[in-house]
Kinemage of the C-alpha trace (Angstrom):
@kinemage 1
@onewidth
@group {chain A} dominant
@subgroup {mainchain}
@vectorlist {calphas} color= white
{ca met a 1} P 93.376 110.379 104.051
{ca trp a 2} L 91.724 106.944 103.671
{ca val a 3} L 93.996 103.945 103.478
{ca pro a 4} L 92.334 100.480 102.686
{ca thr a 5} L 92.486 97.917 105.395
{ca ser a 6} L 94.397 95.525 103.130
{ca ala a 7} L 97.216 98.083 102.545
{ca arg a 8} L 100.714 97.318 103.439
{ca ser a 9} L 103.891 99.419 103.548
{ca gln a 10} L 104.452 101.248 100.339
{ca ala a 11} L 107.288 103.395 98.784
{ca pro a 12} L 106.825 107.180 99.056
{ca val a 13} L 104.368 108.532 96.463
{ca arg a 14} L 105.443 111.896 95.058
{ca thr a 15} L 103.245 114.283 93.072
{ca arg a 16} L 104.365 117.375 91.338
{ca asp a 17} L 102.037 119.864 89.529
{ca ala a 18} L 102.750 123.001 87.572
{ca ser a 19} L 99.678 125.222 86.977
{ca val a 20} L 98.459 128.629 85.781
{ca ala a 21} L 95.342 130.056 87.353
{ca val a 22} L 93.200 133.170 87.563
{ca val a 23} L 91.442 134.000 90.795
{ca arg a 24} L 88.932 136.667 91.637
{ca tyr a 25} L 88.766 137.191 95.356
{ca asp a 26} L 85.451 138.172 97.039
{ca gly a 27} L 85.546 141.874 97.619
{ca gly a 28} L 88.955 142.239 96.096
{ca pro a 29} L 90.949 142.218 92.944
{ca thr a 30} L 91.442 139.668 90.143
{ca ala a 31} L 94.949 137.960 90.146
{ca ala a 32} L 96.737 135.536 87.925
{ca ala a 33} L 99.493 133.238 89.225
{ca met a 34} L 101.859 130.442 88.173
{ca thr a 35} L 101.979 127.835 90.844
{ca leu a 36} L 104.256 124.811 91.577
{ca phe a 37} L 102.974 122.128 93.934
{ca asp a 38} L 104.905 119.247 95.372
{ca ala a 39} L 103.599 116.550 97.793
{ca val a 40} L 104.910 113.397 99.219
{ca val a 41} L 102.881 110.636 100.927
{ca val a 42} L 104.162 107.619 102.863
{ca ala a 43} L 101.625 105.237 104.239
{ca asn a 44} L 101.088 101.692 105.546
{ca glu a 45} L 98.190 99.936 107.386
{ca arg a 46} L 98.909 101.565 110.801
{ca thr a 47} L 100.525 104.824 110.089
{ca ser a 48} L 100.708 107.609 107.283
{ca arg a 49} L 102.873 110.718 106.861
{ca ala a 50} L 102.446 113.492 104.274
{ca gly a 51} L 103.853 116.788 103.411
{ca tyr a 52} L 103.181 119.333 100.788
{ca ser a 53} L 104.567 122.747 99.549
{ca leu a 54} L 103.053 125.343 97.218
{ca leu a 55} L 104.808 128.287 95.561
{ca ser a 56} L 102.792 130.937 93.643
{ca leu a 57} L 104.096 133.910 91.619
{ca phe a 58} L 101.514 136.592 90.856
{ca gln a 59} L 101.469 138.823 87.841
{ca asp a 60} L 102.322 141.923 89.957
{ca gly a 61} L 105.393 140.284 91.366
{ca arg a 62} L 103.907 139.118 94.717
{ca val a 63} L 104.943 135.690 95.975
{ca ser a 64} L 102.914 133.305 98.070
{ca met a 65} L 104.172 130.194 99.775
{ca gln a 66} L 102.201 127.517 101.638
{ca gly a 67} L 103.261 124.256 103.285
{ca gly a 68} L 101.942 121.599 105.571
{ca leu a 69} L 102.784 118.413 107.407
{ca glu a 70} L 100.460 115.596 108.625
{ca gly a 71} L 100.971 112.430 110.599
{ca ala a 72} L 98.522 109.812 111.623
{ca arg a 73} L 98.406 106.655 113.744
{ca arg a 74} L 95.764 104.061 113.483
{ca ser a 75} L 94.750 101.107 115.673
{ca ala a 76} L 94.348 97.553 114.409
{ca pro a 77} L 90.901 96.876 112.857
{ca ile a 78} L 88.219 95.884 115.351
{ca pro a 79} L 85.578 93.431 113.737
{ca val a 80} L 81.860 94.459 114.072
{ca met a 81} L 78.954 92.279 114.820
{ca pro a 82} L 77.908 89.947 111.950
{ca gly a 83} L 74.618 91.704 111.575
{ca leu a 84} L 76.492 95.014 110.630
{ca ser a 85} L 79.070 93.442 108.233
{ca arg a 86} L 77.063 94.145 105.265
{ca tyr a 87} L 77.704 97.957 105.980
{ca val a 88} L 80.823 98.066 108.004
{ca arg a 89} L 83.438 95.333 108.408
{ca ala a 90} L 85.749 96.969 110.957
{ca leu a 91} L 86.272 99.932 113.185
{ca arg a 92} L 89.534 101.735 113.774
{ca gly a 93} L 90.614 104.475 116.062
{ca glu a 94} L 92.948 107.074 114.669
{ca met a 95} L 94.945 110.070 115.952
{ca leu a 96} L 96.085 112.816 113.599
{ca leu a 97} L 98.315 115.934 114.015
{ca asp a 98} L 98.729 118.491 111.215
{ca ala a 99} L 100.288 121.833 110.751
{ca ala a 100} L 99.906 124.304 107.927
{ca thr a 101} L 101.366 127.822 107.237
{ca thr a 102} L 101.014 130.582 104.597
{ca ile a 103} L 103.390 133.396 103.831
{ca gln a 104} L 102.529 136.107 101.216
{ca thr a 105} L 104.161 139.335 100.188
{ca gly a 106} L 102.583 142.274 102.061
{ca phe a 107} L 100.761 140.140 104.690
{ca met a 108} L 101.470 138.633 108.001
{ca pro a 109} L 102.150 134.882 107.994
{ca thr a 110} L 99.403 132.495 109.266
{ca val a 111} L 99.819 129.210 110.966
{ca ala a 112} L 97.351 126.526 112.200
{ca val a 113} L 98.112 123.387 114.256
{ca thr a 114} L 95.309 120.770 114.602
{ca gly a 115} L 94.858 117.708 116.627
{ca arg a 116} L 92.260 115.148 115.668
{ca ala a 117} L 90.704 112.052 117.270
{ca arg a 118} L 88.721 109.977 114.625
{ca val a 119} L 86.743 106.766 114.502
{ca arg a 120} L 86.811 105.168 111.040
{ca phe a 121} L 84.156 102.870 109.598
{ca glu a 122} L 85.798 100.641 106.955
{ca his a 123} L 84.413 98.413 104.181
{ca asp a 124} L 85.588 97.509 100.611
{ca glu a 125} L 82.958 99.541 98.765
{ca gln a 126} L 81.867 102.137 101.426
{ca gly a 127} L 83.001 103.733 104.579
{ca gly a 128} L 83.260 106.907 106.546
{ca his a 129} L 84.499 108.520 109.809
{ca ala a 130} L 83.565 110.721 112.684
{ca glu a 131} L 86.014 113.013 114.520
{ca ala a 132} L 86.545 115.711 117.060
{ca ala a 133} L 89.363 118.248 116.680
{ca val a 134} L 90.877 121.303 118.208
{ca ala a 135} L 93.003 123.853 116.382
{ca arg a 136} L 95.306 126.527 117.579
{ca ala a 137} L 95.697 129.225 114.797
{ca phe a 138} L 97.237 132.549 114.104
{ca asp a 139} L 95.390 134.373 111.453
{ca gly a 140} L 97.792 137.204 110.857
{ca arg a 141} L 96.092 139.358 113.519
{ca leu a 142} L 95.489 137.387 116.644
{ca trp a 143} L 95.619 133.802 117.967
{ca gln a 144} L 92.440 131.741 118.414
{ca thr a 145} L 91.386 128.321 119.419
{ca val a 146} L 88.881 126.629 117.152
{ca leu a 147} L 86.722 123.570 118.077
{ca leu a 148} L 85.826 121.190 115.178
{ca gly a 149} L 83.788 118.200 114.478
{ca glu a 150} L 83.549 116.104 111.237
{ca ala a 151} L 81.483 113.342 109.860
{ca ser a 152} L 81.933 111.839 106.462
{ca ala a 153} L 80.692 108.936 104.450
{ca trp a 154} L 81.690 107.590 100.969
{ca val a 155} L 80.574 104.857 98.534
{ca arg a 156} L 82.171 103.435 95.450
{ca arg a 157} L 80.107 101.639 92.760
{ca gly a 158} L 82.153 100.639 89.661
{ca asn a 159} L 83.697 103.807 88.174
{ca leu a 160} L 81.783 106.121 90.309
{ca phe a 161} L 82.926 107.470 93.780
{ca ala a 162} L 80.782 109.656 95.869
{ca ser a 163} L 81.245 111.219 99.293
{ca leu a 164} L 79.539 113.553 101.729
{ca arg a 165} L 81.186 115.492 104.616
{ca thr a 166} L 79.933 117.868 107.248
{ca thr a 167} L 82.110 119.968 109.482
{ca pro a 168} L 80.652 121.903 112.372
{ca met a 169} L 83.105 124.381 114.161
{ca gln a 170} L 83.279 127.115 116.786
{ca leu a 171} L 85.610 129.942 116.151
{ca gly a 172} L 87.610 131.738 118.803
{ca val a 173} L 85.317 134.733 118.564
{ca gly a 174} L 82.318 132.553 119.353
{ca asp a 175} L 80.657 132.058 115.867
{ca val a 176} L 79.206 128.551 115.412
{ca leu a 177} L 78.961 127.460 111.855
{ca asp a 178} L 78.842 124.424 109.698
{ca asp a 179} L 80.296 123.305 106.263
{ca thr a 180} L 78.658 120.607 104.328
{ca glu a 181} L 80.186 119.465 100.960
{ca ala a 182} L 79.288 116.642 98.572
{ca gln a 183} L 81.701 115.332 95.907
{ca val a 184} L 81.139 112.964 92.955
{ca glu a 185} L 84.104 111.518 90.945
{ca trp a 186} L 83.701 109.468 87.715
{ca val a 187} L 86.398 107.587 85.798
{ca ser a 188} L 85.830 107.256 82.064
{ca gly a 189} L 88.627 105.309 80.172
{ca arg a 190} L 91.812 107.052 81.386
{ca ser a 191} L 90.031 110.350 82.103
{ca val a 192} L 88.790 111.467 85.549
{ca met a 193} L 85.875 113.899 86.161
{ca ser a 194} L 84.849 115.331 89.489
{ca ala a 195} L 82.373 117.827 90.723
{ca ser a 196} L 81.685 119.220 94.146
{ca leu a 197} L 79.033 121.405 95.908
{ca gly a 198} L 79.202 122.947 99.428
{ca val a 199} L 77.212 125.211 101.674
{ca arg a 200} L 78.132 126.975 104.861
{ca gly a 201} L 75.644 128.175 107.410
{ca gly a 202} L 75.882 130.238 110.553
{ca glu a 203} L 78.672 132.583 109.466
{ca ala a 204} L 77.887 135.966 111.159
{ca leu a 205} L 79.194 138.222 108.439
{ca arg a 206} L 78.014 136.447 105.341
{ca gly a 207} L 74.973 134.301 106.409
{ca ile a 208} L 74.675 131.279 104.112
{ca thr a 209} L 77.308 130.923 101.393
{ca gly a 210} L 77.889 128.283 98.829
{ca trp a 211} L 80.715 127.104 96.618
{ca gly a 212} L 81.282 124.387 93.905
{ca gly a 213} L 83.784 123.247 91.403
{ca phe a 214} L 84.339 120.976 88.321
{ca thr a 215} L 87.551 119.312 87.439
{ca val a 216} L 88.609 117.047 84.450
{ca thr a 217} L 91.917 115.253 84.254
{ca trp a 218} L 93.225 113.257 81.159
{ca pro a 219} L 96.487 111.885 79.944
{ca ala a 220} L 98.384 114.093 77.591
{ca phe a 221} L 101.934 113.238 76.499
{ca phe a 222} L 104.944 111.338 77.811
{ca asp a 223} L 102.932 110.070 80.761
{ca ala a 224} L 102.028 113.645 81.836
{ca trp a 225} L 98.433 114.459 82.799
{ca leu a 226} L 96.476 117.717 82.138
{ca thr a 227} L 93.874 119.165 84.636
{ca ala a 228} L 91.355 121.895 83.875
{ca ser a 229} L 89.353 123.102 86.713
{ca ile a 230} L 86.774 125.996 87.411
{ca gly a 231} L 84.713 126.877 90.409
{ca ser a 232} L 84.800 128.672 93.818
{ca tyr a 233} L 86.008 128.021 97.323
{ca pro a 234} L 84.925 129.333 100.783
{ca ala a 235} L 86.924 131.608 103.012
{ca asp a 236} L 89.351 129.889 105.435
{ca leu a 237} L 88.022 131.203 108.712
{ca val a 238} L 90.817 129.631 110.711
{ca gln a 239} L 93.712 131.242 108.898
{ca asn a 240} L 91.679 134.278 107.673
{ca leu a 241} L 92.136 133.598 103.992
{ca pro a 242} L 89.485 135.077 101.623
{ca ala a 243} L 87.047 133.275 99.389
{ca gly a 244} L 87.285 133.346 95.681
{ca arg a 245} L 86.463 132.065 92.211
{ca tyr a 246} L 89.029 130.430 89.987
{ca phe a 247} L 89.938 128.899 86.624
{ca gly a 248} L 93.071 126.908 86.269
{ca leu a 249} L 95.097 124.713 83.907
{ca ala a 250} L 97.687 122.260 85.454
{ca val a 251} L 100.111 119.592 84.170
{ca arg a 252} L 101.052 116.600 86.444
{ca leu a 253} L 104.620 115.655 85.845
{ca pro a 254} L 105.331 111.882 85.349
{ca asn a 255} L 107.252 110.497 88.378
{ca gly a 256} L 107.669 114.076 89.610
{ca lys a 257} L 109.985 115.068 86.843
{ca ile a 258} L 109.838 117.177 83.729
{ca pro a 259} L 109.391 114.812 80.710
{ca arg a 260} L 112.307 114.621 78.258
{ca phe a 261} L 111.190 115.175 74.719
{ca arg a 262} L 113.435 112.581 73.051
{ca ala a 263} L 112.902 109.255 71.060
{ca pro a 264} L 112.357 106.174 73.094
{ca pro a 265} L 115.449 104.096 73.846
{ca pro a 266} L 116.430 101.305 71.590
{ca pro a 267} L 115.312 97.827 72.519
{ca pro a 268} L 117.608 95.769 74.741
{ca pro a 269} L 120.094 93.479 72.953
{ca pro a 270} L 119.044 89.788 72.508
{ca pro a 271} L 120.332 87.413 75.234
{ca pro a 272} L 123.741 85.793 74.602
{ca pro a 273} L 123.707 82.377 72.852
{ca arg a 274} L 123.207 79.450 75.123
{ca thr a 275} L 124.737 75.929 74.942
{ca pro a 276} L 122.119 73.170 75.288
{ca asp a 277} L 122.055 71.153 78.561
{ca leu a 278} L 123.863 67.887 78.624
{ca pro a 279} L 121.685 64.673 78.852
{ca val a 280} L 123.305 63.388 82.049
{ca ser a 281} L 121.058 60.367 82.064
{ca leu a 282} L 123.287 58.866 79.385
{ca arg a 283} L 126.593 57.118 79.876
{ca leu a 284} L 128.377 59.396 77.402
{ca ala a 285} L 127.020 62.517 75.667
{ca leu a 286} L 128.086 65.537 73.785
{ca val a 287} L 126.449 68.937 73.069
{ca met a 288} L 127.672 71.838 70.918
{ca gly a 289} L 126.697 75.468 71.419
{ca pro a 290} L 125.824 78.274 68.963
{ca ala a 291} L 128.624 80.303 67.323
{ca leu a 292} L 130.016 82.857 69.725
{ca asp a 293} L 131.642 85.101 67.097
{ca ser a 294} L 131.884 85.456 63.267
{ca thr a 295} L 134.785 82.908 63.059
{ca gly a 296} L 132.486 80.061 64.261
{ca ile a 297} L 133.972 79.446 67.680
{ca arg a 298} L 131.718 77.174 69.735
{ca glu a 299} L 131.580 75.625 73.148
{ca val a 300} L 131.774 71.795 73.190
{ca lys a 301} L 130.647 70.012 76.270
{ca val a 302} L 130.955 66.314 76.995
{ca trp a 303} L 129.271 64.238 79.845
{ca ala a 304} L 131.792 61.546 80.848
{ca pro a 305} L 131.836 61.178 84.549
{ca gly a 306} L 133.919 58.098 84.795
{ca ala a 307} L 136.820 59.190 82.587
{ca ala a 308} L 140.176 60.461 83.622
{ca val a 309} L 140.971 62.077 80.249
{ca val a 310} L 138.608 62.994 77.434
{ca glu a 311} L 140.010 63.884 73.955
{ca leu a 312} L 137.903 65.012 70.987
{ca met a 313} L 138.642 63.627 67.440
{ca ala a 314} L 136.709 65.218 64.675
{ca asp a 315} L 136.850 66.256 60.996
{ca phe a 316} L 136.967 69.987 62.030
{ca val a 317} L 140.252 69.242 63.978
{ca asp a 318} L 141.705 66.965 61.183
{ca trp a 319} L 141.181 63.890 63.532
{ca ile a 320} L 143.893 64.990 65.828
{ca pro a 321} L 142.950 64.166 69.406
{ca val a 322} L 142.524 67.521 71.254
{ca pro a 323} L 142.005 67.462 75.039
{ca leu a 324} L 138.946 68.739 76.881
{ca ile a 325} L 139.130 70.496 80.227
{ca arg a 326} L 137.617 68.743 83.247
{ca gln a 327} L 134.666 70.595 84.964
{ca pro a 328} L 133.024 69.804 88.267
{ca gly a 329} L 130.510 67.031 88.362
{ca gly a 330} L 131.724 64.875 85.403
{ca glu a 331} L 131.557 67.466 82.649
{ca trp a 332} L 134.308 68.325 80.097
{ca gln a 333} L 134.568 71.486 78.074
{ca gly a 334} L 136.465 72.982 75.189
{ca tyr a 335} L 136.226 75.748 72.601
{ca tyr a 336} L 136.769 75.044 68.883
{ca arg a 337} L 136.180 76.570 65.415
{ca val a 338} L 133.274 74.485 64.016
{ca pro a 339} L 131.624 75.664 60.787
{ca ala a 340} L 127.955 74.928 60.293
{ca gly a 341} L 127.027 71.716 58.615
{ca leu a 342} L 127.212 67.870 59.158
{ca his a 343} L 130.439 66.766 61.076
{ca arg a 344} L 131.751 63.360 62.095
{ca leu a 345} L 133.485 62.831 65.335
{ca asn a 346} L 134.515 60.496 68.042
{ca leu a 347} L 135.802 60.672 71.763
{ca arg a 348} L 138.920 59.030 73.021
{ca leu a 349} L 138.660 58.166 76.791
{ca asp a 350} L 141.706 57.765 79.042
{ca ser a 351} L 143.991 57.977 75.969
{ca arg a 352} L 143.054 54.542 74.617
{ca asp a 353} L 139.390 53.800 74.378
{ca ile a 354} L 137.441 55.362 71.287
{ca asp a 355} L 133.772 55.753 72.044
{ca ile a 356} L 130.804 57.549 70.403
{ca pro a 357} L 128.445 60.003 72.179
{ca met a 358} L 125.111 58.228 72.774
{ca asn a 359} L 122.844 61.214 71.983
{ca trp a 360} L 123.838 61.330 68.281
{ca pro a 361} L 123.233 58.942 65.330
{ca arg a 362} L 126.173 56.951 64.132
{ca glu a 363} L 127.498 55.454 60.861
{ca lys a 364} L 130.265 53.058 59.760
{ca asp a 365} L 133.676 54.514 59.038
{ca glu a 366} L 136.465 52.631 57.159
{ca phe a 367} L 139.108 53.902 59.479
{ca leu a 368} L 137.597 54.206 62.913
{ca gly a 369} L 134.854 51.539 62.634
{ca gln a 370} L 131.893 53.918 63.687
{ca val a 371} L 131.641 57.735 64.103
{ca ala a 372} L 128.979 59.972 65.404
{ca leu a 373} L 127.077 62.331 62.990
{ca val a 374} L 126.729 65.824 64.472
{ca leu a 375} L 124.509 68.417 62.724
{ca val a 376} L 125.832 71.952 63.452
{ca arg a 377} L 123.457 74.881 62.558
């Protein structure tokens, strides 16, 4: 598993696939199976943990289950000499421990535990690693110790990703062999296509063998993805699992859940109406908010920090002085039924002084002298 050097801690990433596949085993029968796959990965810059499970139901009623766990711990990046920074920016040491098991109807279970020591070569657009590993495995018949090495390199150029990996190993029975595999992945729009070719040399019973595959993944519906794949895979000599050829169709469930076939939810309601802010730079000011209901109730706010009592006088209250409620910081507040249109009003301060809000135009009035003209929409 490769984690970029700039990565930070992330939430768990879960993947769930449901697939149907047909497999023809080398030297054996052809089988069809429905498979459910579930995997979870948690990673940050220094550690990663992963687990997966796989359940297959064959057409003849047999059941196969696989599962695995992996944990890794990495060192801090070690800068390289400036002359090498074009190819490698940093080195890291890494220790990995993984375990895998397989249980199938009619067969003995298998298990393999592998410890790995790895040196990683990191760069933004290319990288690789070299490792040594030892595995202790039970293949359903006997226990064996397997010695492994691995070297890999990868490069990314735009939408193209390519990698090459070689894995020499010595089995417990003494066979020394090597697996070499190349893979190319290409992103086109929202679709992903990948192809791989591999060769194994040195296997005593089969000599030189090869394998390959092609996979295409594309978005389908409700954020689900479809995958079609065809190819072959080599025998697992550590767990004594046979080689085979396959064709499969899979659907990747969005967010790890089965999509619900229903109409999208309605849009959220609009935000509640908001009263404009008071112009507190003025000595005396008034603002009026939008209608809060069908009866025309509105919030009225007044800025009068030096007053002890503030009363509203207006045509919509029949010019009867109605008190406002004091708020912190020099504000006053009240709620009144105010229809849309042009209104005339005044403020009475401390029960004696009649004044006009300074943020509205004014006109002469035969009874009060002057009044403010307030346009309510």
